[in-house]
PAKOLLUM-477143 format. One record per residue (C-alpha): x, y, z. Coordinates in steps of 0.25 Angstrom, whole numbers, m for minus. Each point is the difference from the previous one (the first is absolute). Example, Ala and Ser with C-alpha at 12.3 -4.5 7.8 and 13.67 -1.06 7.14 Angstrom:
% PAKOLLUM-477143
{atom {49,m18,31}}
{atom {6,14,m2}}
% end
This chain:
% PAKOLLUM-477143
{atom {377,m383,588}}
{atom {m10,m8,8}}
{atom {5,m14,4}}
{atom {m11,m12,2}}
{atom {4,m9,12}}
{atom {m6,m14,2}}
{atom {5,m1,15}}
{atom {m7,13,2}}
{atom {m13,m3,m5}}
{atom {0,m13,8}}
{atom {3,8,13}}
{atom {m11,10,m3}}
{atom {m10,m11,m2}}
{atom {4,m5,14}}
{atom {0,12,8}}
{atom {m13,5,m7}}
{atom {m10,m12,m1}}
{atom {m10,10,m3}}
{atom {6,5,m14}}
{atom {m5,m8,m12}}
{atom {10,m11,m4}}
{atom {9,0,m12}}
{atom {0,m14,m8}}
{atom {13,m5,m7}}
{atom {m7,4,m13}}
{atom {m1,15,5}}
{atom {14,m2,6}}
{atom {4,m5,m14}}
{atom {m8,13,m7}}
{atom {8,10,8}}
{atom {13,m7,m1}}
{atom {m4,m1,m15}}
{atom {m2,15,m2}}
{atom {12,4,8}}
{atom {9,m7,m8}}
{atom {m5,5,m12}}
{atom {3,13,6}}
{atom {14,m3,3}}
{atom {3,m5,m14}}
{atom {m7,13,m6}}
{atom {9,7,8}}
{atom {13,m5,m7}}
{atom {m7,0,m13}}
{atom {m2,14,2}}
{atom {15,2,6}}
{atom {6,m7,m13}}
{atom {m9,9,m9}}
{atom {6,12,6}}
{atom {14,m6,m2}}
{atom {m2,m3,m14}}
{atom {m6,14,m3}}
{atom {12,6,7}}
{atom {10,m8,m9}}
{atom {m7,3,m11}}
{atom {1,15,3}}
{atom {15,m1,3}}
{atom {2,m6,m13}}
{atom {m7,9,m8}}
{atom {7,12,7}}
{atom {14,m6,m3}}
{atom {m3,m5,m14}}
{atom {m5,14,m4}}
{atom {5,11,11}}
{atom {12,m6,7}}
{atom {12,m7,m2}}
{atom {2,m12,9}}
{atom {12,m5,m7}}
{atom {10,11,3}}
{atom {5,m4,14}}
{atom {3,m15,m6}}
{atom {7,7,m11}}
{atom {8,8,9}}
{atom {4,m11,8}}
{atom {5,m8,m13}}
{atom {8,13,m4}}
{atom {8,m2,13}}
{atom {3,m13,m3}}
{atom {6,5,m13}}
{atom {m11,m6,m8}}
{atom {m1,8,m14}}
{atom {m16,4,m1}}
{atom {m2,2,m13}}
{atom {m14,3,m5}}
{atom {m2,m14,m4}}
{atom {5,m4,14}}
{atom {m10,10,7}}
{atom {m11,m5,m10}}
{atom {3,m15,6}}
{atom {0,5,14}}
{atom {m14,7,m4}}
{atom {m6,m14,m5}}
{atom {5,m6,13}}
{atom {m8,10,8}}
{atom {m13,m1,m9}}
{atom {0,m16,1}}
{atom {2,2,15}}
{atom {m12,8,0}}
{atom {m9,m7,m8}}
{atom {3,m13,7}}
{atom {m2,7,14}}
{atom {m14,5,m5}}
{atom {m5,m13,m8}}
{atom {6,m7,14}}
{atom {m11,9,8}}
{atom {m10,0,m11}}
{atom {0,m17,2}}
{atom {m2,0,15}}
{atom {m10,12,m1}}
{atom {m8,m10,m9}}
{atom {3,m12,9}}
{atom {m5,8,12}}
{atom {m13,4,m6}}
{atom {m2,m14,m4}}
{atom {2,m5,13}}
{atom {m9,11,7}}
{atom {m10,m3,m10}}
{atom {m1,m15,3}}
{atom {0,2,15}}
{atom {m11,10,m2}}
{atom {m10,m11,m7}}
{atom {5,m13,9}}
{atom {m10,m5,9}}
{atom {7,m14,3}}
{atom {9,1,13}}
{atom {11,m10,m4}}
{atom {0,6,m15}}
{atom {1,15,8}}
{atom {11,m5,9}}
{atom {8,m6,m12}}
{atom {m2,14,m8}}
{atom {5,8,11}}
{atom {13,m9,1}}
{atom {1,2,m15}}
{atom {0,15,1}}
{atom {10,0,12}}
{atom {10,m8,m9}}
{atom {m3,9,m11}}
{atom {3,13,7}}
{atom {13,m7,7}}
{atom {4,m3,m15}}
{atom {m3,13,m3}}
{atom {11,6,9}}
{atom {10,m10,m3}}
{atom {m1,2,m15}}
{atom {2,15,2}}
{atom {13,m4,9}}
{atom {4,m9,m11}}
{atom {m2,10,m10}}
{atom {9,10,6}}
{atom {12,m12,2}}
{atom {m3,m3,m15}}
{atom {3,13,m6}}
{atom {11,3,10}}
{atom {7,m11,m5}}
{atom {m2,2,m15}}
{atom {4,14,3}}
{atom {13,m6,6}}
{atom {1,m9,m12}}
{atom {m1,12,m10}}
{atom {10,8,8}}
{atom {10,m11,m1}}
{atom {m3,m2,m14}}
{atom {2,13,m5}}
{atom {13,2,8}}
{atom {5,m12,m8}}
{atom {m4,5,m13}}
{atom {7,13,2}}
{atom {12,m7,6}}
{atom {m1,8,13}}
{atom {7,m7,13}}
{atom {m5,7,12}}
{atom {11,0,12}}
{atom {m4,m8,11}}
{atom {m5,11,10}}
{atom {m9,6,m10}}
{atom {m6,m15,m5}}
{atom {m2,m4,14}}
{atom {m6,14,3}}
{atom {m10,m2,m12}}
{atom {m3,m15,4}}
{atom {m4,5,15}}
{atom {m8,11,m6}}
{atom {m7,m8,m8}}
{atom {m4,m12,11}}
{atom {m3,11,10}}
{atom {m9,6,m10}}
{atom {m7,m13,m2}}
{atom {m1,m2,15}}
{atom {m6,13,4}}
{atom {m10,m2,m11}}
{atom {m4,m14,4}}
{atom {m1,5,15}}
{atom {m8,13,m4}}
{atom {m10,m9,m9}}
{atom {0,m11,12}}
{atom {m3,11,10}}
{atom {m11,6,m8}}
{atom {m7,m12,m2}}
{atom {2,m5,13}}
{atom {m7,12,7}}
{atom {m10,4,m12}}
{atom {m5,m16,m3}}
{atom {6,m6,12}}
{atom {m11,7,9}}
{atom {m11,m4,m10}}
{atom {4,m15,m2}}
{atom {2,m2,16}}
{atom {m16,4,2}}
{atom {m3,m9,m12}}
{atom {7,m11,7}}
{atom {m7,2,13}}
{atom {m14,m1,m8}}
{atom {6,m13,m8}}
{atom {4,m7,14}}
{atom {m14,4,4}}
{atom {m7,m5,m12}}
{atom {9,m14,3}}
{atom {m6,m1,12}}
{atom {m14,1,m3}}
{atom {2,m11,m11}}
{atom {6,m9,12}}
{atom {m11,3,8}}
{atom {m10,m5,m10}}
% end
């Protein structure tokens, strides 16, 4: 993934005066092209994520059983998991998959719209604003995924305690503490893994895009 650097170009001009000069329009065009490529990389990555999530959802919907582990945990808590109860759990997982898929799909569309706007943009100031908007969209995507994990963990916890209350089950303190601790640890590990993934995969591209943004702002200040 090549990186364009304005300072490097300036140094080249000074050291090799015989080489053809690049004016601000040429540099702006190079930065525009580079920025579009970085946006395109994120668009591709998010599209791959969408396809993977869709594939996993189709697999578990028709071939797998992604609720068995959770039902097993409820059984250890003494909850009577009837067919109606297992149906409720299956609906919960189905909603989670649909929301996750929908969330990714929405951001794939937003990334595409950002890419298309940067691709046809010629005004420097508007280009800078578009890159800033794109970076905020990516950051919102990361926060939304983390927020989704936290939200569904809280809903799962609330649902569990609701079922315990309906079935008049009182957990001994060690079991209750163990369940709450396990729920919190699962949520924390999931959040950390999501943060690391996006930090590594998206963060690298965003840093490159940020450098392009700084260089475009320098060009605007010099003009």
